[in-house]
C-alpha positions as CSV (number, residue, x, y, z in Angstrom):
1,M,-149.7,-39.5,129.1
2,D,-146.8,-40.0,131.4
3,L,-145.4,-43.4,132.3
4,S,-146.5,-45.1,135.5
5,D,-143.9,-45.6,138.3
6,A,-143.7,-49.3,137.4
7,Q,-143.1,-48.5,133.7
8,R,-140.5,-45.9,134.6
9,L,-138.7,-48.5,136.7
10,D,-138.7,-51.0,133.8
11,W,-137.4,-48.4,131.4
12,L,-134.6,-47.5,133.7
13,R,-133.6,-51.2,134.2
14,L,-133.7,-51.8,130.4
15,I,-131.5,-48.8,129.5
16,R,-129.1,-49.6,132.3
17,T,-128.6,-53.2,131.0
18,E,-125.2,-53.9,129.5
19,G,-125.2,-53.6,125.8
20,V,-128.5,-51.7,125.6
21,G,-128.1,-48.2,124.0
22,P,-130.8,-46.0,122.6
23,R,-131.2,-47.9,119.3
24,T,-131.2,-51.3,120.9
25,F,-133.7,-50.0,123.5
26,R,-136.0,-48.9,120.7
27,Q,-135.6,-52.3,118.9
28,L,-136.5,-54.2,122.1
29,I,-139.5,-52.1,122.8
30,N,-140.8,-52.5,119.3
31,R,-140.1,-56.3,119.2
32,F,-141.7,-57.1,122.6
33,G,-144.2,-54.4,123.0
34,G,-142.9,-52.9,126.2
35,A,-140.0,-52.7,128.6
36,A,-141.4,-55.3,131.0
37,A,-141.7,-57.9,128.3
38,A,-138.2,-57.0,126.9
39,L,-136.6,-57.4,130.3
40,E,-138.2,-60.9,130.7
41,A,-137.1,-62.0,127.2
42,L,-133.6,-60.4,127.2
43,P,-131.6,-63.1,129.2
44,G,-132.8,-65.9,127.0
45,L,-132.4,-63.9,123.8
46,T,-128.8,-62.9,124.6
47,R,-128.0,-66.4,125.7
48,Q,-128.9,-67.6,122.2
49,R,-126.5,-65.0,120.8
50,G,-123.7,-66.3,122.9
51,R,-123.5,-63.2,125.1
52,P,-125.8,-63.7,128.1
53,V,-126.9,-60.5,129.7
54,T,-128.8,-60.0,133.0
55,P,-130.7,-56.7,133.5
56,P,-130.1,-54.9,136.8
57,S,-132.4,-55.8,139.6
58,P,-135.5,-53.7,140.5
59,S,-133.9,-52.8,143.8
60,A,-130.8,-51.4,142.0
61,A,-133.0,-49.2,139.8
62,E,-135.0,-48.1,142.8
63,D,-131.8,-47.1,144.5
64,E,-130.8,-45.0,141.6
65,I,-134.3,-43.3,141.5
66,A,-133.9,-42.6,145.3
67,A,-130.4,-41.2,144.9
68,L,-131.6,-38.8,142.2
69,D,-134.7,-37.9,144.3
70,R,-132.3,-36.9,147.2
71,L,-130.7,-34.5,144.8
72,G,-134.1,-33.0,143.9
73,G,-134.1,-34.6,140.5
74,R,-136.4,-36.9,138.5
75,F,-136.2,-39.1,135.4
76,I,-137.9,-37.9,132.2
77,C,-138.8,-40.7,129.8
78,S,-139.4,-40.2,126.1
79,G,-143.0,-41.4,126.7
80,D,-143.6,-38.5,129.1
81,A,-145.3,-35.2,128.1
82,A,-142.4,-33.3,129.6
83,Y,-139.9,-34.9,127.2
84,P,-138.7,-32.2,124.8
85,A,-140.2,-32.6,121.3
86,L,-137.0,-31.5,119.6
87,L,-134.9,-34.1,121.3
88,R,-137.5,-36.8,120.7
89,A,-137.3,-36.1,117.0
90,T,-133.6,-37.0,116.9
91,D,-132.0,-40.4,116.0
92,A,-130.6,-42.1,119.1
93,A,-132.5,-39.8,121.5
94,P,-132.0,-41.0,125.1
95,P,-135.0,-43.1,126.2
96,L,-134.7,-41.3,129.5
97,F,-132.5,-38.8,131.2
98,A,-132.1,-37.4,134.7
99,L,-133.2,-33.8,135.2
100,R,-132.7,-31.4,138.0
101,G,-134.3,-28.0,137.9
102,D,-137.3,-26.6,136.0
103,T,-138.9,-29.1,133.7
104,T,-140.8,-26.5,131.7
105,I,-137.6,-24.8,130.5
106,L,-137.1,-27.7,128.1
107,S,-140.3,-26.8,126.2
108,R,-139.0,-23.3,125.4
109,P,-137.1,-22.4,122.2
110,A,-133.4,-23.1,122.7
111,V,-130.1,-22.5,121.0
112,S,-126.8,-24.1,122.0
113,I,-123.6,-22.2,122.3
114,V,-120.4,-24.3,122.5
115,G,-116.7,-23.8,121.9
116,S,-113.2,-24.1,123.2
117,R,-112.3,-24.9,126.8
118,N,-109.1,-23.0,126.1
119,A,-111.1,-19.9,125.1
120,S,-109.5,-16.6,124.3
121,A,-110.6,-13.6,126.3
122,A,-112.1,-12.1,123.2
123,G,-114.0,-15.3,122.5
124,G,-115.3,-15.4,126.1
125,A,-116.5,-11.8,126.0
126,F,-118.3,-12.3,122.7
127,T,-119.9,-15.5,124.1
128,E,-121.3,-13.5,127.0
129,R,-122.7,-10.8,124.8
130,L,-124.3,-13.3,122.4
131,A,-125.8,-15.5,125.2
132,R,-127.1,-12.4,127.0
133,D,-128.7,-11.0,123.8
134,L,-130.2,-14.3,122.7
135,G,-131.6,-14.8,126.2
136,Q,-133.2,-11.4,126.2
137,A,-134.8,-12.3,122.9
138,G,-136.5,-15.2,124.5
139,M,-134.1,-18.1,123.7
140,I,-132.9,-20.6,126.3
141,V,-129.1,-21.2,126.1
142,V,-128.0,-24.8,126.1
143,S,-124.3,-25.8,126.7
144,G,-122.1,-28.5,128.1
145,L,-120.9,-27.2,131.4
146,A,-117.2,-27.3,130.2
147,R,-114.6,-24.6,131.0
148,G,-114.2,-21.7,128.6
149,I,-117.0,-20.9,126.2
150,D,-119.6,-23.2,127.8
151,A,-119.2,-21.7,131.2
152,R,-119.4,-18.2,129.9
153,A,-122.5,-19.0,127.9
154,H,-124.2,-20.5,131.0
155,R,-123.3,-17.6,133.3
156,A,-124.4,-14.9,130.8
157,S,-127.8,-16.5,130.5
158,L,-128.6,-17.3,134.1
159,S,-131.3,-14.7,134.4
160,T,-133.0,-15.6,131.1
161,G,-132.7,-19.4,131.3
162,T,-129.9,-22.0,130.6
163,V,-129.7,-25.7,130.4
164,A,-126.5,-27.6,131.2
165,V,-126.0,-31.1,129.7
166,M,-123.6,-33.3,131.7
167,A,-121.4,-36.1,130.4
168,G,-121.4,-38.0,133.7
169,G,-124.1,-38.7,136.3
170,Q,-126.0,-36.0,138.1
171,D,-123.8,-36.5,141.2
172,R,-120.5,-36.4,139.2
173,I,-120.1,-32.8,138.1
174,Y,-117.3,-32.3,135.6
175,P,-115.2,-30.4,136.0
176,A,-115.6,-30.6,139.8
177,S,-114.9,-26.8,140.1
178,H,-118.2,-26.2,138.4
179,D,-120.4,-27.5,141.2
180,S,-121.0,-23.8,142.1
181,L,-122.1,-23.1,138.6
182,V,-124.5,-26.0,138.7
183,A,-125.9,-24.5,141.9
184,E,-126.3,-21.1,140.3
185,I,-128.1,-22.6,137.3
186,L,-130.6,-24.4,139.5
187,D,-131.1,-21.4,141.8
188,A,-131.8,-19.2,138.8
189,G,-134.5,-21.6,137.5
190,G,-132.5,-23.4,134.8
191,A,-132.0,-27.1,134.4
192,V,-129.2,-29.7,134.4
193,V,-129.6,-32.8,132.2
194,A,-127.6,-36.1,132.5
195,E,-128.1,-39.3,130.5
196,M,-125.6,-41.4,132.4
197,P,-126.3,-43.2,135.7
198,M,-125.9,-41.8,139.1
199,G,-122.3,-42.2,140.3
200,W,-121.0,-42.4,136.7
201,Q,-117.7,-40.6,136.2
202,A,-117.5,-39.3,132.6
203,R,-115.2,-41.1,130.2
204,S,-113.7,-39.8,127.0
205,Q,-116.6,-41.2,124.8
206,D,-119.2,-39.8,127.1
207,F,-118.4,-36.2,126.1
208,P,-119.2,-36.4,122.4
209,R,-122.3,-38.4,122.9
210,R,-123.4,-35.8,125.4
211,N,-123.1,-33.4,122.4
212,R,-125.9,-35.0,120.5
213,I,-128.2,-34.0,123.4
214,I,-126.9,-30.5,123.4
215,S,-127.7,-30.1,119.7
216,G,-130.9,-32.2,120.0
217,L,-132.4,-29.8,122.5
218,S,-131.7,-26.8,120.3
219,Y,-133.1,-25.3,117.0
220,G,-129.5,-24.4,116.2
221,S,-125.9,-24.6,117.5
222,V,-123.5,-21.7,117.6
223,I,-119.8,-22.7,117.5
224,V,-117.7,-19.8,119.0
225,E,-114.1,-21.1,119.0
226,A,-113.0,-24.6,117.8
227,A,-109.8,-26.1,116.6
228,R,-109.9,-28.4,113.5
229,R,-110.4,-31.5,115.7
230,S,-112.6,-30.4,118.4
231,G,-115.5,-31.7,120.4
232,S,-117.5,-28.6,119.4
233,L,-117.3,-29.7,115.8
234,I,-119.0,-33.0,116.9
235,T,-121.8,-30.8,118.1
236,A,-122.0,-29.2,114.7
237,R,-122.1,-32.5,113.0
238,F,-124.9,-33.8,115.1
239,A,-126.8,-30.6,114.5
240,L,-126.6,-31.1,110.8
241,E,-127.6,-34.7,111.1
242,Q,-130.6,-33.7,113.2
243,N,-131.6,-31.1,110.6
244,R,-130.7,-28.2,112.9
245,E,-129.0,-24.9,111.9
246,V,-125.3,-24.5,112.4
247,F,-123.8,-21.1,113.1
248,A,-120.1,-20.2,113.5
249,V,-118.3,-17.2,114.8
250,P,-115.4,-16.2,112.6
251,G,-111.9,-15.7,114.0
252,S,-108.4,-14.7,113.0
253,P,-106.8,-17.1,110.5
254,L,-103.7,-16.8,112.8
255,D,-105.5,-18.3,115.8
256,P,-105.7,-22.1,115.9
257,R,-108.9,-21.8,118.0
258,A,-110.6,-20.3,114.9
259,E,-109.6,-22.9,112.4
260,G,-112.6,-25.1,112.9
261,T,-115.2,-22.3,113.0
262,N,-113.7,-20.7,109.9
263,D,-113.9,-24.0,108.1
264,L,-117.5,-24.4,109.1
265,I,-118.3,-21.0,107.5
266,R,-116.4,-21.9,104.4
267,Q,-118.6,-25.1,104.2
268,G,-121.8,-23.2,104.6
269,A,-122.5,-22.5,108.2
270,T,-124.1,-19.2,109.0
271,L,-121.6,-16.6,110.0
272,V,-122.5,-15.0,113.3
273,S,-121.2,-11.7,114.7
274,E,-124.4,-10.7,116.6
275,A,-127.5,-12.3,118.0
276,D,-129.7,-11.0,115.2
277,H,-127.8,-13.3,112.8
278,V,-129.1,-16.3,114.8
279,L,-132.5,-14.9,115.4
280,D,-133.1,-14.1,111.7
281,V,-132.6,-17.7,110.8
282,L,-134.3,-19.4,113.8
283,G,-137.2,-16.9,114.2
284,P,-139.3,-18.1,111.2
285,I,-138.7,-21.8,112.2
286,I,-139.8,-21.3,115.7
287,E,-142.8,-19.1,114.8
288,G,-143.9,-21.8,112.3
289,G,-143.8,-24.4,115.0
290,I,-141.6,-26.7,112.9
291,V,-140.0,-29.7,114.6
292,P,-137.1,-30.8,112.4
293,E,-137.2,-34.3,110.9
294,A,-134.9,-36.9,112.4
295,A,-133.4,-37.9,109.1
296,P,-130.5,-36.0,107.6
297,A,-131.4,-33.5,104.9
298,R,-128.3,-31.7,103.9
299,K,-124.7,-32.4,102.9
300,R,-122.5,-32.9,105.9
301,P,-119.4,-30.8,106.3
302,D,-116.0,-32.5,105.9
303,L,-115.7,-33.5,109.6
304,A,-114.3,-36.7,111.0
305,D,-116.5,-39.8,110.9
306,Q,-119.2,-40.0,113.5
307,P,-118.2,-42.3,116.3
308,D,-120.4,-45.1,117.6
309,F,-120.8,-44.6,121.3
310,W,-122.5,-47.8,122.6
311,E,-121.4,-51.3,122.7
312,E,-124.9,-52.4,121.7
313,L,-126.3,-55.9,121.7
314,D,-126.4,-57.8,118.4
315,L,-130.1,-58.5,118.1
316,D,-130.3,-59.4,114.4
317,G,-127.2,-61.5,113.9
318,G,-125.2,-58.7,112.3
319,P,-122.0,-57.1,113.7
320,A,-122.3,-55.5,117.0
321,S,-121.3,-51.9,117.4
322,T,-117.8,-51.5,118.7
323,G,-118.3,-48.5,121.0
324,V,-115.5,-46.5,119.5
325,G,-115.1,-43.1,121.2
326,W,-113.4,-39.9,120.3
327,L,-110.4,-38.9,122.4
328,F,-111.2,-36.2,124.9
329,E,-108.4,-34.2,126.5
330,P,-108.3,-34.4,130.3
331,E,-108.7,-31.3,132.3
332,P,-105.4,-29.3,132.1
333,A,-103.2,-28.7,135.0
334,P,-103.7,-25.3,136.6
335,L,-101.7,-22.5,134.9
336,D,-99.8,-19.8,136.8
337,E,-100.9,-16.2,136.2
338,R,-98.6,-15.5,133.4
339,E,-99.4,-18.7,131.5
340,R,-103.2,-18.1,132.1
341,I,-103.0,-14.6,130.6
342,L,-101.0,-15.8,127.6
343,S,-103.6,-18.5,127.0
344,L,-106.4,-15.9,126.9
345,L,-104.6,-13.7,124.4
346,G,-104.9,-14.1,120.6
347,P,-104.4,-12.1,117.4
348,G,-107.6,-10.2,118.2
349,P,-107.2,-7.2,120.5
350,V,-108.8,-7.4,123.9
351,A,-109.1,-4.9,126.8
352,T,-107.0,-5.2,129.9
353,D,-110.0,-5.2,132.2
354,E,-111.6,-8.1,130.2
355,L,-108.3,-10.0,130.5
356,A,-108.3,-9.5,134.2
357,R,-111.8,-10.7,134.5
358,A,-111.3,-13.8,132.3
359,A,-108.0,-14.6,134.2
360,A,-109.6,-14.0,137.6
361,C,-106.6,-11.7,138.4
362,A,-106.3,-8.2,139.8
363,V,-106.0,-5.5,137.1
364,R,-102.7,-4.4,138.7
365,T,-101.3,-8.0,138.4
366,V,-102.4,-8.2,134.7
367,Q,-100.8,-4.9,133.9
368,T,-97.5,-6.0,135.5
369,I,-97.5,-9.3,133.5
370,L,-98.4,-7.4,130.3
371,L,-95.5,-5.1,130.7
372,E,-93.2,-8.1,131.1
373,L,-94.7,-9.7,128.0
374,E,-94.4,-6.5,126.0
375,L,-90.7,-6.3,126.9
376,D,-90.3,-9.9,125.8
377,G,-91.9,-9.0,122.4
378,R,-94.9,-11.3,123.0
379,I,-97.7,-8.8,122.8
380,E,-98.4,-5.5,121.1
381,R,-100.6,-2.6,122.2
382,H,-103.4,-1.2,120.1
383,G,-105.5,1.9,120.6
384,S,-107.8,2.4,123.6
385,G,-105.6,0.2,125.8
386,M,-106.3,-3.0,123.7
387,I,-103.8,-5.8,123.8
388,A,-103.1,-8.6,121.2
389,L,-100.7,-11.5,121.0
390,V,-97.8,-11.1,118.5
391,T,-98.1,-13.9,115.9
392,R,-95.7,-12.9,113.2
């Protein structure tokens, strides 16, 4: 049964309290039997610990609910029937999140597709084909609304269903240029999910903690392009810890954007070169109605240590978490046409028309720039008009 409006307000106030993250929220609910009792006890409890905390006022929470309502959204709590069972099964699942769009889409089988923001044209083209084929097979595609691979995955699955997970608040789309993509997702019957408060501008540590929701909503995560230290690899790590499947698309050993995915394959991730490679693994799991356990069940790959994302309250006298976040690169400055085309090229051949589409340039402009790059010895031509970056 769904929470009442009064309970939802108490939950929102509790999770918006300084120092209360998902784990502390759960501890408080278990200790005091509900959010209302926890809110009443919290000021005194934290005063005893030497770190007095005052929850936000009911009016502040009501203002946030009203602001989300004006955007056409609503809060989904983990006690609601609409809360996705897969996400609920994960450790540190958000107690509530803001949702815009179709609530029922979160109950359908999903796979996440993530990868480099600085995606190659070939990687972007493969992402579109994979997302389209998975969508036509009945899978919802989940991604993080970032440039590059994420955006290509969302756009290719608009007609079949896609879910975007934001790092900031629902009214703080990042990057800002993707406000039109958000509108397309909502118009097409998809959904946009945000854990952070309304008005929240995403910080560096908010992006990787968003990734646990991306993997948590999905039966498996496909990593298309990822450097060795990449946010996409954080998604892969969370997927493993959540007992989800991890898939990786192989790439050229000469392309730094493939180093992380190639490492994942070497460490046991399922190699993907077509949608059936994903469906063959996930199909039996979905048909069996299996919800993965929250506890880890397999050896983790050799990725960097998991960061702790919340400066949570110390309820038991032990050390409080430090809220260490991963570094996240800011949005790059706009590239000129030549630089943009160079950034899309890699050791793998790609067609000129695909380059033009990925670079948002006229074909004639791309052909002119390619001729200049060829004269400079930067590219080489292959059969059927394919182009590749010279890496030797």
